[in-house]
C-alpha positions, 0 to 999 in steps of 0.5 A: 112613630114607626122607626127607632134609629137607636141602632143606626151605625154610619160610616162616613166616607166617601159619604155618609151612609149607615144602618139602622137595625132593627128598624121597627117593632116585629108586630108592626113590621109584620102587618106592614109585610103582610099588606105590601102591594102585589106586582101587578100594581107597580110599573117596570123602570129599565132605565133605572136597571131592573126594576119595578115601583109604585108611588106617588110618580109610578102608577099613581092612581093604583099607590093612592088606592093603596094609601086610601084603603089600607089602614097601615099604609094610611097611618104609614103615608101620614107619619111620613108626610109629617114634620115629625118624620123629617125631624127625627131623622135629621136629629138622628144623623146630627147626633151621630156628626151629620149636621144637615143645617136644617135645624133652624126655622125659616124667615116667616114669609117663607114659611107663610108661603110653605103654609099657604102651598100645604094647605091647598095640598090639603095639609095642615103643618108648616113643614120643617125648614124647606124639606118634604118626604115620599116614599115609593115601593119598590121590587127587584126580581131575585132573577137579574134585578138591578139598580144602576150606579148613580148618585141620586138627584140633586133635590134628594136630601137623605134616603131611607131604604127599608127591607121588606122581607120575612125572616128566611124569604130572602137567600143571601145567595141571591145578592141584592146588598146595597153596594157603597161606590167609589168611580175608578176615574177620579174624573168622575167623582163629583157627580153632583147631578146624577150621571149615571155609570155602569157597574164595571166602573165602580169599585164596590168599597162596603155593601149592606146585604139585603136582610129583614127589618133594617133601613140603609140610610144615606146622605146624597152627596156629591159622590154618593154613588150606590147600586145593586148590582145584578141579582143571582137567583137564576129562575127564582120568583123571589122579589127584593121588596123594599120601601124607598123613603126620600127627604127632599128640599121642596123646591 
């Protein structure tokens, strides 16, 4: 197991979101940092802000090369894809009064179909209920990097944004916090289908600063508006590096 949720503290309004810090044992965290991929492996995604990503969906060839060839990322990928990871997150949330209803087992026929599908993908586990997990490497430039206000796509259930920064590497003056938003227009509060918005349409009600060895963990809801405001590190080459882990319904 890579993560510990012993220090996870949640807020519950306007949606469940909180911080787990410290998240990893320091030596393990340093291994992940030392093997974090370089920017040239990433794809640029201007539709969601000023952001670079590397994932199963974004530059997948480069992503899978890193996962196959770096032992630490191979171990991490295997764990993220395991039942234990998903169950661990769901248990941590349930212990904090956020029960997402995934404790039971699926009907036998459904589980058999899922087992067959996983077997074809090279996985030998059943999978807890109907959930799967994936992760991406993400970078935002300190010079203007951002993620526009959104509430996440419909299939997402829980997201973990894991900071990847060495102690003293990131200046607080850059910004980079994960903002908890409320739409100023009450008629836009219901956003289950993840329509995007502008920064000036949002009221910031909380923010989690970008700091080493932590995870911002939140649940996708109809009003889970969040964002990263344009950062203020003009002229800086620094990058806000993260692992973004999504637990999703396996549709």
